[in-house]
C-alpha positions in Angstrom: -27.7 -29.6 10.4 -24.0 -29.4 11.7 -22.6 -25.3 11.4 -19.2 -24.5 9.7 -16.2 -24.1 11.4 -14.0 -21.3 11.3 -10.1 -22.5 11.5 -7.3 -20.0 12.5 -3.9 -19.7 10.2 -0.8 -18.0 11.9 0.1 -14.7 9.8 2.1 -11.5 9.7 0.2 -8.6 8.0 3.6 -6.5 6.5 4.0 -3.4 4.5 6.9 -3.9 1.7 7.6 -0.8 -0.3 4.0 0.8 -1.3 2.4 -2.3 -0.9 1.0 -4.8 1.8 0.1 -8.2 2.2 -0.5 -11.3 4.4 2.9 -13.1 5.1 3.1 -17.1 5.6 5.2 -19.2 7.4 4.7 -22.5 4.9 4.9 -24.5 7.9 1.8 -22.8 9.4 -0.7 -23.5 6.5 -3.1 -26.1 6.6 -1.8 -29.1 4.9 -3.6 -29.0 2.0 -2.4 -25.6 1.0 1.0 -26.4 1.5 1.4 -27.0 -2.3 -0.2 -25.2 -5.0 -3.5 -25.8 -6.3 -7.1 -25.1 -5.9 -7.6 -25.8 -2.0 -4.6 -23.4 -1.5 -6.5 -21.0 -4.0 -9.8 -21.4 -2.2 -7.9 -20.3 1.2 -6.3 -17.3 -0.1 -9.6 -16.0 -1.5 -11.0 -16.1 1.8 -7.9 -14.6 3.4 -8.3 -11.3 1.8 -11.8 -11.4 0.9 -12.3 -12.2 -2.9 -14.3 -12.1 -5.1 -16.2 -9.0 -4.0 -18.7 -7.5 -6.1 -18.5 -4.5 -3.8 -15.0 -4.0 -4.8 -14.0 -3.3 -1.0 -12.4 -6.5 0.4 -14.8 -5.9 3.6 -15.0 -9.7 4.7 -11.1 -10.1 4.6 -7.6 -8.7 4.8 -7.5 -6.6 1.5 -8.4 -3.2 1.2 -10.0 -3.2 -2.3 -6.7 -2.1 -4.0 -4.0 -4.0 -6.3 -1.5 -2.6 -3.7 -3.4 -4.6 -0.6 -4.6 -7.7 -2.1 -1.7 -10.0 -2.0 -0.8 -13.1 -0.3 3.4 -14.1 0.6 4.2 -17.8 1.3 7.8 -18.3 2.6 10.0 -21.1 3.6 13.5 -22.7 3.6 15.2 -23.2 0.6 16.6 -26.5 -0.9 18.8 -24.6 -2.9 22.4 -24.5 -1.9 22.7 -21.0 -3.0 19.6 -19.5 -1.2 18.3 -19.2 2.3 14.3 -19.3 1.4 12.0 -19.7 -1.2 9.3 -16.7 -1.8 6.1 -17.5 -3.5 4.2 -14.4 -4.5 0.0 -14.2 -5.0 -1.8 -11.2 -6.6 -5.6 -12.1 -5.6 -7.9 -10.6 -7.7 -10.6 -8.3 -6.0 -14.0 -9.1 -8.0 -13.0 -12.8 -9.5 -11.9 -16.1 -7.8 -8.5 -15.9 -9.6 -5.0 -15.7 -7.4 -2.2 -14.8 -10.1 0.9 -16.8 -9.1 2.5 -15.8 -12.5 4.9 -13.0 -11.2 6.8 -11.6 -8.5 5.8 -8.1 -6.2 9.1 -6.3 -5.7 7.4 -3.7 -3.5 6.6 -7.1 -1.2 10.1 -8.4 -1.8 11.8 -5.9 0.8 9.6 -7.5 3.7 10.9 -11.2 2.6 14.4 -10.7 4.3 12.9 -8.9 7.5 10.5 -12.0 7.6 12.9 -14.8 7.3 14.7 -13.2 10.1 12.0 -12.6 12.2 10.7 -16.4 11.8 13.9 -17.9 12.6 14.2 -19.1 8.9 17.9 -16.9 8.8 20.0 -16.1 11.6 20.1 -12.4 12.4 23.9 -12.4 12.7 26.1 -9.8 14.2 24.9 -5.9 13.9 24.9 -4.3 10.6 23.4 -5.5 7.3 22.2 -9.3 7.3 22.6 -10.7 3.7 19.2 -12.7 2.6 19.5 -14.8 -0.2 16.1 -15.2 -1.8 14.8 -17.7 -3.9 11.6 -16.2 -6.0 9.7 -18.9 -6.9 6.9 -17.4 -9.5 9.8 -16.2 -11.8 12.6 -18.5 -10.9 15.2 -15.5 -10.0 17.2 -15.0 -7.1 17.0 -11.5 -5.3 19.3 -10.7 -2.2 18.1 -8.9 0.5 20.4 -6.8 2.7 18.3 -6.0 5.9 19.6 -4.0 8.8 19.8 -5.7 12.0 20.9 -4.9 15.8 21.1 -7.3 19.1 19.5 -9.8 17.0 16.4 -8.0 15.6 15.6 -6.9 12.4 15.7 -3.0 12.5 12.7 -1.6 11.1 12.0 2.1 12.0 14.6 4.6 10.5 14.7 7.6 8.8 14.7 6.7 5.0 12.0 8.0 3.3 9.9 6.4 0.4 7.5 8.2 -1.6 4.2 6.7 -1.5 4.8 5.6 2.1 3.7 8.3 4.6 6.2 7.4 7.4 10.0 6.9 7.3 11.7 3.7 8.1 14.3 1.2 8.0 16.6 1.1 4.4 16.4 -2.3 2.4 18.7 -2.4 0.0 17.5 -5.4 -2.7 19.8 -6.6 -5.6 17.8 -8.6 -7.8 20.2 -11.2 -9.6 19.8 -11.4 -13.8 16.5 -9.8 -13.6 16.0 -10.3 -17.3 14.2 -13.7 -18.2 16.2 -16.7 -20.0 15.1 -19.2 -22.6 13.5 -21.5 -19.6 11.6 -19.3 -18.1 8.1 -18.7 -17.6 8.2 -15.6 -20.2 10.7 -16.7 -22.4 14.0 -14.6 -23.3 14.4 -11.1 -22.1 13.2 -9.8 -25.5 10.6 -12.5 -26.2 9.9 -11.2 -29.9 13.3 -10.8 -30.3 12.5 -7.0 -31.1 13.4 -3.7 -28.9 10.4 -2.4 -30.0 7.1 -4.1 -31.6 4.2 -2.1 -33.5 1.2 -4.2 -32.3 -1.6 -3.6 -34.5 -4.6 -3.3 -31.9 -8.5 -4.0 -32.8 -10.4 -1.0 -32.5 -7.3 1.4 -31.4 -4.8 1.2 -34.2 -1.1 0.6 -34.1 0.9 1.2 -31.0 4.5 0.6 -30.7 6.0 -0.8 -28.0 8.8 -2.3 -25.7 7.9 -6.0 -24.4 10.4 -7.2 -21.8 11.1 -9.5 -19.4 12.6 -7.8 -16.5 11.6 -8.1 -12.8 8.0 -9.2 -14.3 7.0 -9.4 -17.7 6.2 -5.3 -19.0 4.9 -3.6 -21.6 6.5 0.2 -22.2 4.6 2.7 -24.6 5.2 6.2 -25.3 2.0 8.3 -23.3 1.9 10.3 -26.3 0.4 7.2 -28.2 -1.9 6.7 -25.9 -3.1 10.5 -25.8 -1.6 11.0 -22.3 1.2 13.4 -21.0 2.6 10.9 -18.3 2.3 13.3 -15.5 -1.7 11.5 -14.8 -2.7 10.8 -11.0 -5.2 7.4 -10.2 -8.0 10.0 -10.6 -7.1 10.8 -14.0 -6.8 7.1 -15.3 -9.2 5.3 -12.6 -12.3 7.1 -13.5 -12.5 6.8 -17.0 -13.6 3.7 -18.1 -12.9 4.0 -21.5 -9.1 4.7 -20.8 -9.0 1.6 -18.8 -10.7 0.0 -21.2 -8.5 0.9 -24.1 -5.3 0.2 -21.5 -6.4 -3.6 -21.0 -6.9 -3.9 -25.1 -3.3 -3.1 -25.1 -2.2 -4.8 -22.5 -4.0 -8.0 -23.2 -2.9 -8.1 -27.2 0.8 -7.3 -26.1 0.4 -10.4 -23.2 -0.7 -12.7 -26.9 2.3 -11.0 -28.6 4.6 -12.3 -25.4 3.7 -15.5 -25.5 2.0 -15.4 -22.4 -1.4 -16.1 -23.2 -3.3 -17.6 -26.1 -6.0 -15.3 -26.4 -6.9 -11.9 -25.3 -9.3 -13.0 -23.3 -7.2 -15.4 -21.8 -4.9 -12.9 -20.5 -7.8 -10.7 -19.0 -9.5 -13.5 -17.5 -6.7 -15.8 -16.1 -3.2 -13.5 -16.1 -4.4 -10.2 -14.7 -1.6 -9.6 -13.0 1.2 -9.8 -15.9 2.2 -8.6 -17.6 1.7 -4.6 -16.6 1.3 -1.8 -18.8 3.5 1.2 -18.3 3.5 4.3 -20.3 6.5 6.8 -20.3 7.2 10.4 -21.2 9.8 12.9 -20.9 10.5 14.4 -18.0 8.2 17.3 -16.5 7.0 19.0 -13.7 3.8 18.1 -11.6 2.4 18.0 -8.4 2.1 14.4 -6.8 -1.1 12.9 -5.0 0.4 14.0 -1.7 0.7 17.7 -3.5 4.0 17.4 -3.1 5.8 19.3 -6.4 8.2 17.3 -8.6 10.5 19.5 -10.4 11.5 18.8 -14.3 15.4 18.8 -13.3 14.7 16.5 -10.7 14.0 13.3 -12.8 14.7 12.0 -15.9 11.6 10.4 -17.1 8.1 10.1 -16.6 6.6 6.6 -15.8 3.2 5.5 -14.4 1.9 1.6 -14.0 -1.3 -0.1 -14.5 -1.9 -3.0 -11.8 -4.5 -5.4 -11.9 -6.8 -3.0 -14.4 -5.8 0.3 -12.5 -3.2 2.8 -12.3 -0.7 2.1 -9.4 -0.9 4.7 -6.9 3.0 4.8 -6.8 5.1 2.3 -8.9 5.2 -1.5 -8.4 8.8 -2.7 -7.2 8.9 -4.7 -10.3 8.1 -2.1 -12.5 11.1 -0.2 -11.1 13.3 -3.0 -12.1 12.1 -3.2 -15.9 12.0 0.6 -15.9 16.3 0.4 -14.6 16.7 -2.4 -17.0 14.7 -0.9 -20.4 16.7 2.4 -19.4 20.1 0.8 -19.7 19.3 -1.0 -23.2 19.4 1.4 -26.1 16.4 1.1 -28.8 13.6 0.6 -26.0 10.9 2.7 -25.7 12.0 4.6 -22.4 15.8 4.6 -23.4 14.7 6.7 -26.5 12.5 8.9 -24.5 15.8 9.4 -22.2 17.7 10.1 -25.3 19.1 6.8 -26.3 22.1 6.1 -24.4 22.7 3.4 -22.2 21.7 4.9 -18.3 23.1 2.7 -15.4 21.3 4.9 -12.9 17.6 6.6 -13.5 15.4 8.7 -11.6 11.6 8.7 -12.6 8.9 10.2 -11.4 5.5 8.5 -10.4 2.2 9.8 -9.0 3.5 9.7 -5.4 6.8 11.5 -6.1 10.0 9.8 -7.3 12.1 6.9 -7.1 16.1 6.5 -8.4 16.9 2.9 -9.4 19.9 1.2 -11.5 20.7 -2.0 -13.5 24.4 -3.1 -14.4 24.6 -4.0 -18.1 27.0 -5.2 -20.6 26.8 -5.6 -23.9 28.6 -9.1 -24.9 29.2 -9.6 -28.4 26.1 -7.2 -29.4 23.8 -9.3 -26.8 22.7 -6.9 -24.1 23.1 -8.8 -20.4 22.1 -7.5 -17.5 23.7 -9.0 -14.4 21.7 -7.2 -11.7 19.3 -4.4 -10.9 19.3 -2.3 -7.7 16.6 -0.9 -5.7 16.1 0.3 -2.2 12.7 0.2 -0.3 11.6 -0.4 3.3 9.4 -3.0 5.1 7.4 -2.8 8.7 5.4 -5.6 10.7 2.0 -4.2 11.3 0.4 -7.1 12.7 1.4 -11.0 14.4 -1.4 -13.3 15.1 -4.2 -15.5 13.6 -6.1 -15.1 10.6 -9.6 -17.1 10.7 -11.0 -18.4 7.6 -14.2 -21.0 7.0 -13.3 -24.4 7.0 -12.5 -25.5 3.2 
């Protein structure tokens, strides 16, 4: 009886923002995984260590959280206006699912550095190298400004990001035209045509929500409508099964309302990564998970976001983009909490601290158009080598 073999796949383990993921140069993947399909998903699940009924992903590179159960595939772009194509996969921890429906804004900050380090983009002179990224999941362009010196990416620096222990070099990100359009997977920026919808949730009742496609499809609700304050930390939410069930029920119903699933069960089982549910509240003082005091005067609004069924330990990058966009448009849930005026810049409090984001918004003949959203993150290589997986 022949024994199964393991095969090595070259990869880089990287931190981007407040997330970690396994990054692949597309050319290094086995031929069966260089295109979308079941074989690629099988390999990515094995790389991360899913599905794992123990929830720890001990037999893979994941770490049992939505922030670390991620894969990225990058290759040269065939688009004249972009340098590389970037595909993101959110790997479910306890189910055999790789969700390719959305982006990870945090790991986006590592795409530019990876592209330069892999020779897909020339580093150029000292300063900031512009890397033009095509985000394949969403069909959107992102511009990364990556610090370089002596032909190498600068990874270390003094930029501090709440949710990340050590400072690093700042990577500037521009999300070009982040609102979805009619040709995208999610449809228009406001798929129902409304800034606020009233969702009648079975077993819960009526909930007001802003359903928006920006960064990723996102659902905004007022924390008060959930019986929450907006200063919750992970232990306050993730240890409450009834609350988690309630939040997923709302998310699943909203997914159907956005036209992204035909049934709530389909949303839960096949589309766990997007849309994401976020709840917001008026600015208030609280103590972040690190023990750091967040003062009310230092923030404009409170924001918390669910990721793969759990409260995120900080804020997803795409959630930050959605916050920036929705804050700039009067009438949305978060804009109403902010006072009702269009805000080009907003600083919000999340479980790990605070973050500032911005969006360039214009009202053109009664229609709001978002030309770009802006955010700073940092990224760093953690490991370069080969990942071993059983031969499929």
